[in-house]
N, C-alpha and C positions, 0 to 999 in steps of 0.2 A: 624633913617634910617639905614638899614643893610649895613654893610661894605663888599665889594666884591673885591677879588683879581683876576686879569686876567693875565695869563702867556702864552705867545706865541712868538715864535721867529720871526713871521711875523708881522711887524708893521702895515701893512694894516688891518690885522685881528683884532688887538688890537683897532685900530681906529674905525672899524666898530662896534665892541662889545661895546665900550664906547658910541658911538652915540645912540645905541639902548637901553642902560641901565642907562645912567647917570641921567635921569629924575626921576628914581625910587630908585636908590641906590647910595651910596657913593663908588666911583670906584678908585682903584689903578691898574696901568698896569706895567708889566715888560716884556721886550723881552729877558732878560737873567734870567734863572731859578736860577742860583747861587745867583744873586743879590736879587731875590725874597725871597729866603730862609733867607738871612741876614735881610731883612725887616721884615720877620715873627718873628724874634727873638725880635723885638721891638714893633710890632703892632699886635693886635688881629683882626682876620677877622671872619665873620660869614660864608662865603662861598668862595671857590676857583674854578675857571674854568681854567684848565690847558691843554695845547696842549699835544697830545700823543707823537709826534715825534719832538724832539728838538735836535740840534747838541751837546750842551754841557752836557745835562742831559735829559734822556727821561722821559716821563710822569710818568712811574711807579716809578722810583727812586725819582723824585721830590715829588710825593704825599706821598711816604714813609717817606721822611724827613719832609715834611710839617705835616703829621699826628703825628709824634713824638713831634713836637713843639706845634701843635694846634689840639688835638684829637677830640675836640667837633665841629670843623668847618665842614660844608657840603662840599663834593668834587664832582666835575663833570669833565669829560674828553672830550676834543674837538679834533676831528681828521678826516682827510680825508681818513684814511685807513679803510679797511673792513676785517681785519684779525680777525676772530672770536676767534681763540685760544688765540691771544694776548689780546683781549678784556676780555676774561674770566679770564686770568691771572691778568690783571689790576684790575678787580673787586674783585677777591679773595684776592689779596695781599694788596690792598689799600682801600678796602671798599668804593669805589666810589658810589655815589647815582645814577648817570645816565651817559650814554655815548651820546654825541651829535656829529652828523656827519657834515662835511664840504661839501658843503655849508649848513648852517642851515636855517630852517624856523624860522622867528621871533616869531611866536606864540609858536612853540615848545620850543625855547630857553627860553622865559619868563615863560612858563608853568613849565619847568623843574626846573628853579631857584626858583620859588615860592613854588613848591612842596618840593624841597630839604630843603628850609628854614623852612617850616611848619613841615616837618619830624624831623628836628633838634630840633625845639622847643618842640615837643613831647618827644624826647629822654631826653632833658635837664630837662623837667618837671618830667619825670619818675625817673631820677637819684636823683633829689632833694627830691621827695616824698619817695623814697626807703632808703634815708639816715636815716629816722626816723622810718619807718615802713617796716617790712619784708613782701614782697609780692611775690607770685609765678607766673611763666609763665604756662598757661594751657598746659597740655600734653595729649597725647594718645587719640586724637579725630580725626574724619574725617572732612575735610573741604568741605563744600557744595558750589560749584561754579555753577552759572547760566551763560551760554554763549549764546548770542543772535546775530545772523548774518544771513542775508537773503540768501547769496550765499551758496548753499548746499555743494559744494566741499570745500570751505574755512572753513565752519563750522566744517566739519568732520576733516580737517587737524588740526585746532586749538584744537579741543577736544582730538584728539589722542596725540597731543603735550603736553597737560597738564595731560593726564591720564596714560601715559606709566610709567613703573616702574622706569626708570632712571630719568625721570623728577621729579617724586615724591620724590625720594631719594635726588636729588639735592635741591629741595625746603626745605625738612626737615633739611638737613645738614646746609643750609644757615641760616634758622631760628634759629637753635641752636647756630651758631656762632654770630648771631645778638644779642642774649640775654644771651650768655654764659651759656646756660641751660644744664641740664643733658640730656643724650640720650633719645630720645623718643621711646617708645616701639612700638607704632603704629601710623602711619600717612598715610593718603590717601586722595587724592583729588577726590571727587565724582562730576563729571561734568554732568549737565543737559543741553542739547542743544535745542535751539528753533530758528525758522526762522521768528518769528513775535514777536512784543512787547507784544501784548495781551496774547499770549500763555505763555510768561514768567511771566506776572503779575498774570495770573490764577494759575500758578504753585506756586508762592511764597505765595499766600493766604493760602495754605494748607501745605507748606513745609518750613523748615528753610533754611536760605541762609546766607553764610558768605561773599561772594564776587559775584558781578555781573559784567560781561564784555559785553559791548554792542557796536555794530557798530553804527556810526552816521546815516548811510543810512539804514532804515528799511521800510517795505512796509506800515505800519499803523501809525507810528509816528516816529520822529527822536530819536536818541539815547539819547540826552540831556533830552527830554521830558520823556523818559522811566526812566532814572536814577533819575529824579526829583520825579517821582511817587514812585520809589523804596525807595527813601530817606524818603518819607512820610510814607510808609508802614513799613519799617524796617530801622530806623535811623542809627543803628550801622553797617549796611551792608557796606563793602568796595566797592568802585565803580571805574571802569576803562572804559574810553571812547576810542574807536578806530576810527580814521578818516584818510582818504587818502588826504583830503584837509582842514586842520585846518586853521582858520583865527583868527584875534584878537577878533572879536565879539564872535565867538564860544568859544574861550579860556576864555574870561571874564565870559560868562554865565556858562561854565562848572565849573569854580573855585568858583565864587561868589555865584551862585544859587544852584549848585548841589554838590559842594565840592568833586569833583572827586579826588581820590588818584593819578591817573595817566591819562594823555592824550597821547595816543600813535599815532604817525604819521606813519602809515604803508600803503604801496601801494603794491597791488598784482594784476598783470594782469592775464588774463585767461591763457596765454601762460606760464607765470612764474610758475603758480600753477602746470602746467603739467611737465615742463622741467627744470626749473632753481632751482636746489636743493640748491645752495648757497643762493639764495634769500629766499627760504623757511626756511633754517636753521637760517639765520640772523633774519628774522622777528619773528620766534618762540623763538629765544634767547631773543629778546626784550620783547616779551609777557611774558615769564617766569620770567624775571627780574622784570617786572611790577607787576606780581602776588606776588612775594616774598615781594616786597616793600609794596604793599597794605595790605597783611596779617600781615606784621610786624607792620605797623601803626595801624591796627585794634587791634592787640595784646597789643600794648602799651596803647591804650584807655581802654582795659579790665583791665590791670594791675592797671591803675590809678583810676579805679572805685571801686577796691576792698576796703572794709572797713578796 
């Protein structure tokens, strides 16, 4: 059973997290981050969920110290704040796997923890393999992304968010940090956009695909069904599911049957798409983070398959 550390200065938050996770994981909780650090000197954890804003030590500083003690453990940040700049800093400085907002959705919480643990296992397997065999990270290639969303305006927004030059530079730089690889001479995300599942399926029959991002609500089949078909057609394709209303049943199916790399809980109203630039920026930030994580996981699989 995986061992998880929970750190939050609010005891009510720790109690709620423990109730939702104790049947699946071995849990230790601390309301004082300094005491949690001392405990980490004695006990190894597979994953930590830490609050971003704590009085004695903020989440950035805690995760830095935690990372120095247990670099192989997966890290997640839990916070009620929506300061995008601060979150970017946290990710860049502490290499967290995911940010979880307060209040959290139970399905999203469990999804993030399971995905973080799976990603950690891939990294540990890769490290163990590379101790005996020199393997290289693929360089200088275009990443083919298939994006499926019924809403025309949202589809265009997400496609632009993944295709612009700054986004591609960010994805490239983060991938290099993930694998400590040499600078990539050429990197580009080529995004093919579709408003129906069948159109996307027709496309991948004739074209390569590294990553598919599908909305759960599509006109001809739901996103899980589409990703399941994609898994059968191209098993090595990374998969991301986007849903505005995730539940436990959907989560179980997405992870157990489809093996999605990420399940994103994103909500966009028509008004927000037009006027709320902050919501747009936040949701696109989460999308780009998920893309980086999915591509990193896919790359680890490629490395481990090298003879």
